[in-house]
C-alpha positions as CSV (number, residue, x, y, z in Angstrom):
1,M,30.2,-12.2,17.5
2,S,27.9,-14.9,18.7
3,Q,25.2,-16.5,16.5
4,T,21.7,-16.7,17.9
5,D,19.6,-19.6,16.9
6,P,16.5,-18.1,15.1
7,S,14.3,-20.9,16.4
8,K,15.1,-19.8,20.0
9,V,14.2,-16.1,19.5
10,V,11.0,-15.2,21.3
11,L,9.2,-12.0,20.2
12,P,6.4,-10.4,22.2
13,R,2.9,-11.2,21.0
14,T,1.6,-7.7,21.5
15,T,3.0,-4.3,20.8
16,K,3.3,-1.6,23.4
17,G,2.1,1.9,22.7
18,K,0.2,3.4,19.9
19,R,0.5,2.5,16.3
20,P,2.5,5.0,14.3
21,S,0.5,7.2,12.1
22,F,1.8,8.9,9.0
23,F,-1.4,10.4,7.4
24,A,-4.1,12.7,8.9
25,D,-6.8,10.2,8.0
26,P,-6.4,6.8,9.9
27,A,-8.1,5.0,6.9
28,I,-5.2,6.0,4.7
29,D,-2.7,4.6,7.3
30,Q,-4.7,1.3,7.3
31,M,-4.8,1.2,3.5
32,M,-1.1,1.8,3.3
33,T,-0.4,-1.0,5.9
34,F,-2.6,-3.3,3.8
35,I,-0.7,-2.4,0.6
36,V,2.7,-2.9,2.2
37,E,1.6,-6.3,3.7
38,L,0.2,-7.5,0.4
39,T,3.3,-6.3,-1.5
40,T,5.4,-8.3,0.8
41,E,3.4,-11.4,0.3
42,V,3.5,-11.0,-3.5
43,G,7.3,-10.6,-3.3
44,V,7.6,-13.8,-1.2
45,M,5.4,-15.8,-3.6
46,R,7.3,-14.5,-6.6
47,E,10.6,-15.7,-5.1
48,R,9.0,-19.1,-4.3
49,L,7.7,-19.4,-7.8
50,D,11.1,-18.5,-9.2
51,T,12.6,-21.3,-7.0
52,V,10.0,-23.8,-8.4
53,E,10.8,-22.8,-12.0
54,R,14.6,-23.1,-11.4
55,L,14.2,-26.5,-9.8
56,L,12.0,-27.7,-12.6
57,D,14.6,-26.5,-15.1
58,T,17.5,-28.2,-13.4
59,Q,15.9,-31.3,-11.8
60,G,12.7,-31.9,-13.8
61,S,10.6,-32.1,-10.7
62,V,10.1,-30.4,-7.4
63,T,9.6,-31.8,-3.9
64,R,8.8,-29.9,-0.8
65,A,12.2,-30.9,0.6
66,S,14.0,-29.6,-2.5
67,L,12.1,-26.4,-2.4
68,E,12.9,-25.8,1.2
69,A,16.6,-26.8,0.7
70,Y,17.2,-24.5,-2.3
71,R,19.7,-21.7,-1.7
72,P,20.1,-19.2,-4.5
73,D,23.6,-18.2,-5.6
74,A,24.8,-14.6,-6.0
75,A,23.6,-14.3,-9.6
76,V,20.1,-15.5,-8.7
77,E,20.0,-13.1,-5.7
78,A,21.0,-10.3,-8.0
79,E,18.2,-11.1,-10.5
80,R,15.7,-11.3,-7.6
81,A,16.9,-8.0,-6.2
82,A,16.5,-6.3,-9.6
83,W,13.0,-7.7,-9.9
84,R,12.1,-6.6,-6.3
85,D,13.4,-3.1,-6.9
86,A,11.4,-2.7,-10.1
87,F,8.3,-4.1,-8.4
88,L,8.5,-1.8,-5.5
89,K,9.1,1.2,-7.7
90,R,5.9,0.3,-9.7
91,V,3.8,-0.3,-6.6
92,F,5.0,2.8,-4.8
93,R,5.5,5.2,-7.7
94,M,2.9,7.7,-6.5
95,H,5.0,8.1,-3.3
96,S,8.2,8.7,-5.2
97,A,9.9,12.1,-5.2
98,D,10.4,12.0,-8.9
99,R,7.0,10.9,-10.0
């Protein structure tokens, strides 16, 4: 299996076709899109903050280079996955089958 260099992947700038719709009211689709995008950003910021905290604990300081170079081990990934699962369950609890 060949590896593709992610920096060489070019995605189209525009989508083709209509946006998918899941609700009868387009405003609800827009609101759900906003909530999903915001939830994604919060998750990314949470992981970045976790990285900063871990680097401060181990190194006492943080540089942009050390932040970008950090690679979590399996235990950290498991902690983050557990946090992410709980976070998504809280955010989307109204859409859960067992609410």
